[in-house]
C-alpha positions, 0 to 999 in steps of 0.5 A: 500500500502506498501512503503519502507519509512515504514522501514526508519521510524522504524530505530533507527537512521535516515538512511544516503543516502547510507543506504537508497539507499542500502535498496531501491535497495534490496526492488526493487530487492526482489519485482521483484524477488518475483513477482507473488508469493503468500502466503497461506494468499493470500497476495503477497509473497513480503509482508512477506520479507517486514514485516521481514525487518520491524521487523529488523528495529524495533529491531535496525538492520543496513541497511546491515541486513535489506537489507539481510532481504528483500533478505533472500528468493530470493536464495531459492524461486525465483531461484536467484543465489548466484552469482547475490546476490554477484554481486549486494549487495556484499559478506557480504549480500550474507553471511547473505542470505546464512546463513538464507537459510541454517538454513531454511532447518533444521526441528525440529521434536518436540523431546524435548531431542534434543531442546538444541542441535538444539539451539546450532547447530543454534549458531554454524553454524551462524558465523555472529549473524545477520543470526540468527536475520534475521531468528528470524525476519522471524519466527516472521512474519510467526507466525503472519500469522499462521492462514492461514495454516492447524492446524497440521502445525500450532502446529509444527511451534508454538512448534518449536518457543517456544522450539528453536527460543524464547530461541535463542532470549533470548540467544542473549538478545533480550527480546522484540523479545523473548516475541513476539515470545512466545506470537504469538506461545502460543495460537497454542500450549496451546490454553486453557491455553492461554485463561485462562491466558489472562482472569486472566491478564485482571482482574488484569490490570485495578487496576494494571495500576491505582496503577502504575500511583499513584506510578509514580506521587509520584516518579516523584515529588520526583525525580524532587525535588532531581534534578534527570533527568528523561529520561522516566517513563513507565510501562510494562505488563508481556508477556502472555507466561512468566506469564503462566510459572511463574504461574506454579511455584506458583500453578496458584496463580496469587496473588503470582506474583509481577512482572505482571506489573512493572514501568520502570524508565530510567535515564542518568547514573549508579550513577543516577540508585542507587540514584533513588533506594535510593529515592524509598526506602525512600518513600516505604518499599521494600520487603525483598530479592526482590532487584536484582542488575543486574547492578553490576552482569549482566545476562549472556545475557548482561541484566542490570537493578536494580529491587526492589519490594515495598509495595505501602501502599495501600495493594498491591505490585509493582515492579520498574525497574531502568536502563540507556538508553543503558541498556534499549536498551540491554534489548529490543534488545540485540545484535542488540542494539550496532548498536544504542548505541555502535558504529556509522554506519560509524565505523560499516561499516568499521569494520564488515565483515562476521564472524568478532568477533568485531561485538560481542561488547555485549560479551565484557561486560562479560570480565569485569566480568570474567578473559578473557584477550584475544585479542578481535579478538580471543574472540568470537572463544574462547567463541564458543569453550568453549561453544560448547566444540568442538562439532558438531551437525548431524542429523538422516534422521528423523531430530533428532539431535545427539550431538557429539565431533568434528571429530566423525565418522559414528560409533560414530553416530551409537553408539549414537543412540543405542549400538545395531545399533553400533554393527551391523553397516555395512555401512553409508550414509552421505547426501545421499551418501555412505561414509567410516566408517572412514569419519569425520562428519561435522556440519549439516550432515544427516547420515544414518546407514546401519545395518546387523545382521552378522556385528560386531565391528572390532578392527580397529574401535578404530582408528577413534572413538571419543566418550567414549561410542563407544570406550567402546562398541568396546573394550568390544566386541574385548576383549570378542571375543579375550578371546573366541578365546583363550578359543577355541584354548586352549580347542581344542589344 
């Protein structure tokens, strides 16, 4: 039996009465809306949205996001109107649910050249990053139930997850979710490789764990002697897919990979992190060029930690990671971690609104590294413009993604497909409706070009194309045509 209490128990902070009331209301609403619906597994459909909400709770999200997770399929799959969601739960939750519904309509056709464009499109259309996290939580549960659907669909969904969703989780700094998505998809895309890596890891695990336990005992003893507070010492095993990717770099030689398992030491402060590093190196010799200080120089997704690789003294090598609780939260939960570490729930409720730039507290970390002096309210917009360089992402009827400058026209789209398509363009449909060639395309438009063997570029096209590619081809045609006309006039004058 499923119970809403399972969600409360998974939340990082004890939910308030108001938070519980909101989640319970969404829980009851979704259960009733999905009544009678079944999944391919035979389970009630409500189980899926419940598991999505549990994933969101595990990843440290707030009551608003968890509630949106419970409701994320109501508009698309139950006939519930957006007006009803807004009336019952407010604009913020409607904004998230609508965003997830919009992303759900996108299909990835497996064309590797378009993977990055589609990832960028996801980021560009999701003004509220919680839309992406709900979609990722939804995708994780879909992957975990792939065995119930037909094989060709299994592979498509798994490949899409490896090429689109897992990199998105990585962009958002949610390492825990990235690893779970990859490992759930791995056996469906590369079944033989999955089995091989699984066996290799099993052979290494027993001895590696024993080695790490010995290191933990010696290190803990020394840290107590030095009066350093230890919050937690644990170890992590490398995810299977991540290990396979690394094995490919080392010609499948697992002995050359030193971070299959790593000891994690979590201490209260940054100063403690550096003290622990010094103590580790006083006990064990470090490998040259294997000390990585991501505290001083964080990764672009906000990840911070110190990594060092040591000779254990018994003929083996081990990695140790040192971080504070806040750094560990960011490493595991990325953008979601600010709910646990950055602000109180009350402050969040006051400040967060759809499209708000203040939600992106994690991006503030970049300010300390870079030269950005803009006001926080303008920061995300600037980042998005810099990142996307004012671009839009539109689709062919088959689902290919075409990356174009903002305000591009169907002619730009046609030339982006092929110069011959551009030169024979006679008309265009945008989202199934006839549109003028001078129309401005928008993010997510599906564009279909009509060609005619007698059609040719016109000089007026230059007034509304944005891409250099289209401009070059049109100008070339117009100039050549002008020269031919001049020659004809001169020849027969």
